[in-house]
C-alpha positions as CSV (number, residue, x, y, z in Angstrom):
1,X,-214.9,-190.5,-198.1
2,X,-217.4,-187.7,-197.2
3,X,-216.5,-184.3,-195.8
4,X,-219.0,-182.9,-193.2
5,X,-218.7,-179.4,-191.8
6,X,-219.8,-178.7,-188.2
7,X,-219.8,-175.5,-186.4
8,X,-216.2,-174.5,-185.7
9,X,-214.6,-177.7,-187.0
10,X,-214.4,-180.1,-189.9
11,X,-215.5,-183.7,-189.7
12,X,-214.1,-186.3,-192.2
13,X,-216.1,-189.5,-192.5
14,X,-215.0,-192.6,-194.3
15,X,-218.0,-194.3,-195.9
16,X,-216.3,-197.2,-197.6
17,X,-213.2,-199.2,-197.3
18,X,-210.0,-197.5,-198.6
19,X,-206.7,-199.0,-199.7
20,X,-203.7,-198.6,-197.4
21,X,-202.2,-196.0,-199.6
22,X,-205.5,-194.0,-199.7
23,X,-205.9,-194.2,-195.9
24,X,-202.4,-192.9,-195.5
25,X,-203.1,-190.0,-197.9
26,X,-206.3,-189.2,-196.0
27,X,-204.6,-189.1,-192.6
28,X,-201.9,-186.8,-194.1
29,X,-204.6,-184.5,-195.4
30,X,-206.3,-184.4,-192.0
31,X,-203.1,-183.7,-190.2
32,X,-202.3,-180.8,-192.6
33,X,-205.8,-179.4,-192.1
34,X,-205.5,-179.5,-188.3
35,X,-202.1,-177.8,-188.3
36,X,-203.4,-175.1,-190.7
37,X,-206.4,-174.5,-188.5
38,X,-204.3,-174.2,-185.3
39,X,-201.9,-171.9,-187.2
40,X,-204.7,-169.5,-188.1
41,X,-206.0,-169.5,-184.5
42,X,-202.5,-168.8,-183.2
43,X,-202.0,-166.0,-185.7
44,X,-205.3,-164.4,-184.6
45,X,-204.3,-164.6,-180.9
46,X,-200.9,-163.2,-181.6
47,X,-202.4,-160.3,-183.6
48,X,-204.9,-159.5,-180.8
49,X,-202.0,-159.5,-178.3
50,X,-200.0,-157.2,-180.5
51,X,-202.9,-154.9,-180.9
52,X,-203.4,-154.7,-177.1
53,X,-199.7,-153.9,-176.6
54,X,-199.9,-151.2,-179.2
55,X,-202.9,-149.5,-177.6
56,X,-201.7,-146.1,-176.3
57,X,-202.0,-145.3,-172.6
58,X,-204.5,-142.7,-171.6
59,X,-203.5,-139.8,-169.4
60,X,-206.3,-137.6,-168.1
61,X,-205.5,-134.0,-167.2
62,X,-207.8,-133.1,-164.4
63,X,-207.4,-129.4,-163.4
64,X,-208.4,-125.8,-163.9
65,X,-207.6,-123.0,-166.4
66,X,-203.8,-123.7,-166.0
67,X,-204.2,-127.0,-167.9
68,X,-207.4,-126.1,-169.8
69,X,-205.4,-123.7,-172.0
70,X,-207.1,-120.4,-170.9
71,X,-206.3,-117.5,-173.2
72,X,-204.2,-119.6,-175.6
73,X,-204.7,-121.0,-179.1
74,X,-205.4,-124.7,-178.9
75,X,-202.1,-125.8,-180.2
76,X,-200.3,-123.7,-177.6
77,X,-202.2,-125.2,-174.6
78,X,-200.7,-127.5,-172.0
79,X,-202.4,-130.7,-173.3
80,X,-201.2,-130.7,-176.9
81,X,-197.7,-129.5,-175.9
82,X,-197.4,-132.3,-173.3
83,X,-198.6,-134.9,-175.7
84,X,-196.1,-133.7,-178.3
85,X,-193.3,-133.8,-175.8
86,X,-194.3,-137.3,-174.7
87,X,-194.3,-138.5,-178.3
88,X,-190.9,-137.0,-178.9
89,X,-189.6,-138.8,-175.9
90,X,-190.9,-142.1,-177.3
91,X,-194.1,-142.5,-175.4
92,X,-197.4,-143.3,-177.2
93,X,-199.9,-141.6,-174.9
94,X,-203.4,-140.3,-175.5
95,X,-203.7,-137.1,-173.4
96,X,-207.3,-136.3,-172.5
97,X,-207.9,-132.8,-171.2
98,X,-210.7,-132.9,-168.6
99,X,-209.7,-129.5,-167.1
100,X,-212.2,-126.7,-166.7
101,X,-211.3,-123.0,-166.3
102,X,-212.4,-121.6,-163.0
103,X,-212.7,-125.0,-161.2
104,X,-212.1,-125.1,-157.5
105,X,-211.4,-128.4,-155.7
106,X,-215.1,-128.6,-154.8
107,X,-216.1,-128.2,-158.4
108,X,-213.6,-130.8,-159.5
109,X,-214.8,-133.3,-156.9
110,X,-218.4,-132.7,-158.0
111,X,-217.6,-133.7,-161.6
112,X,-215.1,-136.4,-161.1
113,X,-217.4,-139.4,-161.5
114,X,-218.7,-138.4,-164.9
115,X,-215.4,-137.0,-166.1
116,X,-213.8,-140.4,-165.6
117,X,-216.5,-142.7,-166.8
118,X,-213.9,-144.7,-168.6
119,X,-210.9,-145.6,-166.4
120,X,-207.7,-144.0,-167.6
121,X,-204.2,-145.4,-167.0
122,X,-203.1,-142.3,-165.1
123,X,-204.3,-138.9,-163.9
124,X,-202.4,-135.6,-163.6
125,X,-204.3,-133.8,-160.8
126,X,-203.9,-130.0,-160.7
127,X,-206.5,-128.1,-158.6
128,X,-206.5,-125.6,-155.8
129,X,-205.3,-122.3,-157.3
130,X,-208.8,-120.9,-157.5
131,X,-209.4,-122.0,-153.9
132,X,-206.5,-119.8,-152.7
133,X,-207.4,-116.9,-155.0
134,X,-210.9,-116.9,-153.4
135,X,-209.5,-117.2,-149.9
136,X,-211.3,-120.5,-149.2
137,X,-210.4,-122.3,-146.0
138,X,-207.3,-124.5,-146.6
139,X,-208.9,-127.2,-144.5
140,X,-211.8,-127.4,-147.1
141,X,-209.3,-127.6,-150.0
142,X,-207.5,-130.4,-148.2
143,X,-210.7,-132.3,-147.6
144,X,-211.8,-132.0,-151.3
145,X,-208.5,-133.1,-152.7
146,X,-208.3,-136.0,-150.2
147,X,-211.7,-137.2,-151.4
148,X,-210.6,-136.9,-155.1
149,X,-207.5,-139.0,-154.3
150,X,-209.6,-141.5,-152.4
151,X,-211.9,-141.9,-155.4
152,X,-208.9,-142.3,-157.8
153,X,-207.4,-144.9,-155.4
154,X,-210.6,-146.8,-155.5
155,X,-210.4,-146.8,-159.3
156,X,-206.8,-148.1,-159.0
157,X,-205.6,-145.2,-161.1
158,X,-202.0,-143.9,-160.8
159,X,-201.8,-140.2,-159.9
160,X,-199.3,-137.4,-160.2
161,X,-200.4,-134.6,-157.8
162,X,-199.3,-131.1,-159.0
163,X,-198.9,-128.8,-156.1
164,X,-200.0,-125.2,-155.9
165,X,-198.9,-122.3,-153.7
166,X,-201.0,-119.6,-152.1
167,X,-200.5,-116.0,-153.3
168,X,-198.2,-114.0,-151.0
169,X,-200.9,-111.4,-150.3
170,X,-202.9,-114.1,-148.4
171,X,-200.5,-113.8,-145.5
172,X,-197.9,-116.2,-144.1
173,X,-200.3,-118.2,-141.9
174,X,-202.7,-118.9,-144.7
175,X,-199.8,-119.7,-147.1
176,X,-198.2,-122.1,-144.6
177,X,-201.4,-124.0,-144.1
178,X,-202.3,-124.1,-147.8
179,X,-198.9,-125.0,-149.1
180,X,-198.6,-127.9,-146.8
181,X,-201.7,-129.6,-148.3
182,X,-200.0,-131.1,-151.3
183,X,-196.9,-132.8,-149.8
184,X,-199.1,-134.0,-146.9
185,X,-201.7,-135.6,-149.2
186,X,-199.0,-137.1,-151.5
187,X,-197.5,-138.8,-148.5
188,X,-200.8,-140.0,-147.1
189,X,-202.0,-141.4,-150.4
190,X,-198.6,-142.6,-151.7
191,X,-198.9,-140.7,-155.0
192,X,-196.2,-138.9,-156.9
193,X,-195.9,-135.2,-156.2
194,X,-194.8,-132.4,-158.5
195,X,-194.4,-129.7,-155.9
196,X,-195.4,-126.6,-157.8
197,X,-197.1,-126.7,-161.2
198,X,-196.0,-123.1,-162.0
199,X,-192.4,-123.6,-161.1
200,X,-190.2,-121.4,-163.2
201,X,-193.2,-119.5,-164.6
202,X,-194.9,-117.8,-161.6
203,X,-194.1,-114.1,-161.2
204,X,-192.2,-114.1,-164.5
205,X,-193.8,-111.4,-166.6
206,X,-192.3,-112.7,-169.9
207,X,-193.8,-116.1,-169.3
208,X,-197.4,-115.0,-168.4
209,X,-200.3,-113.4,-170.0
210,X,-201.3,-109.9,-169.2
211,X,-203.3,-111.0,-166.1
212,X,-200.0,-112.2,-164.6
213,X,-201.6,-115.5,-163.5
214,X,-202.0,-117.6,-166.6
215,X,-198.9,-118.8,-168.6
216,X,-198.5,-117.7,-172.2
217,X,-197.3,-120.0,-174.9
218,X,-193.6,-119.6,-173.8
219,X,-194.7,-120.2,-170.2
220,X,-196.4,-123.4,-171.2
221,X,-193.3,-124.6,-172.9
222,X,-191.4,-124.1,-169.6
223,X,-194.0,-126.0,-167.6
224,X,-194.0,-128.9,-170.0
225,X,-190.2,-129.2,-170.0
226,X,-190.0,-129.1,-166.2
227,X,-192.9,-131.5,-165.5
228,X,-192.2,-134.0,-168.3
229,X,-189.8,-136.2,-166.3
230,X,-192.4,-136.6,-163.6
231,X,-195.1,-137.5,-166.1
232,X,-192.9,-140.1,-167.7
233,X,-192.2,-141.5,-164.2
234,X,-196.0,-141.7,-163.7
235,X,-196.5,-143.6,-166.9
236,X,-193.7,-146.0,-166.0
237,X,-195.5,-146.7,-162.8
238,X,-198.5,-147.8,-164.8
239,X,-196.3,-150.2,-166.7
240,X,-195.2,-151.8,-163.4
241,X,-198.7,-152.0,-161.9
C-alpha cells in the first residue's frame, strides 16, 4: 500500500493484493483519517463562528463639542464614560468618537463620507447646537440633518438621533421652528429619538463648565445615565436587523 498526498486531501493506493484482514485494517484506518479530517474542519468553522459572535459592535458618535469632550480630561469625556457604562450593563461595544468641536450640521455633512469609511453597527447623531448658537436658518439645519440621515439609511446603519433645543434668547418663533426639526426627522426617517441631549444638565450651573454651555465631568455622568437606555435600545435594534 502506498500513501500519496494531494492538495487538500490524502490518497491511499493499494499496489498489491492484501489479505482480508489487512484490507479490513486499511479501511478502518482510512475511515478514521476521514473522520479526523472532518473533525478538524468542523472545529475550525466553529471557532470562526465563535470569533464572529464575540466581535464587539461598533457605535460611532457623530457630533460636536458636546460629545467630543470639550474642556474635559479624556477619561471624563462622553465617549469613554458611555463605553464604561455599556460594559457595566453587559454590552461589549467599541465606541468610536468621530465628533468635532465647533461642527455645524453643514460641517458634519461635509465630512460624513470619510468619517464613516468603515460601516459601523450604529450611529449616535448629535448635531445642531452650533447652528442655533450662530442663528442659522432652521430650514438649512433641517436640510443638512435630513441629508445625513439619508446617507446613513443608504448605508443601512441604525441611528439614534439626539435632539437639541434653541437658546431662549433666539426668540419663540425661531425656537419653535428649530426644536421641531428633530422629532419631525425621526418620524420621517423612522429612527430612534432622544429628545434633548442636554436633558437634566442644561441651565444647571453645577453641571456645566464656566461657559455655561458645555457639561463638566458631573454633567457628563448625568447625560450618560439618562441616555444609556436609549443607546442600549439602539444596539438591540442592530441585533434584530
